N, C-alpha and C positions, 0 to 999 in steps of 0.2 A: 249974755252967753257965759257960761262957767268955763274956767279952765281944766285943762287936762295934763297931767304930769305923765311924761314916758320916760324910760331910761333908754339912753344910746350906749352901745358898748362896741367897741371893735373886736377883731380876733382875739387878740391878746386876753381880753375880758373874759371872752367865752372860753378860750383855752383853759385859763386859770379856773372856771367854774366847773369845766367837765373833767379835768385831769388831776388827780389827787395828790401827784407829787409836786404840783404846783405851788409856788409861794402865794399865800393868802388865799387858798382854793376853797375853804370853808366860808369865808366874807362872800367871795364873788358866788358860790353856788347859792348861798342864802338870799342873796340880793338879787340876781339874775335868774336862778331857777326854781325857788322856793318863795320869791317875794310877791307882794300884791301889783306892783307897778308893770305895765306892759313893757317889754323890752325890744327896741327896733335895732337894726344894724344893715349895713349895705348888703347888697345881694353878693358882692365879691366877697363877702365874709365867708361863704360856704366853700368856696374854692381855696381860699387861704386856710380855712379850718381844717379842710382834707389833707392839705398839705402838711399842715404843723402835727397833725394825729399822725400821719404816715412818719413823720421824722420820730416822733415819739416811740413808735412801735419798733422802727429800726434802731432807736436807743433802747430797747427793753423797758421802757416807761410805761408801756400800755401792751397789753397782750394780743389782742384784736382789734386792730384800728376800726373794722367795719362796724363792731358794736358800738363804738363810742359816735360814729357817723350815723348809724342807725337811730340812736336816741337823739341826737340833735336834729335829724330829719322829722322825727316824731314830736320833738318839742317845739319845732316849727309850725306845725298844723295843729297841735292841740288850742284848746281853748286858752286865751290869755298867754299864749308861748311867745316864742321870739318871732317878730316880723321881719323879713327882710325888705328893704328899700328898694325898690327898683332904679337902676340908673336910667336917666333919659337924656343920653347924649345930645339929642336933638335940639331939646331945650338951652342946653348949655353951649353947643356951637352957634344958635341963633344970636346969642348976646354978643358974641365977638366980632 
């Protein structure tokens, strides 16, 4: 069986990839949005991402937050896009 390489990122990595004013934007965009490797993140990222984009809009760092959120959602469903890992609290709680 061969190995598979995936990139895991949290919300901060995706914010850097989507918002041009963020530090290291170009590098994160190229790696996470334009790269060849599949990107995975937690399903909590969608909520955290929406909150961060809303804060950026209030701070005039992004004009329309819904455009950024729409792009994120499109990227989630595109071939080779961002995959959200579902939380399964039942499996975590059964181990304790």
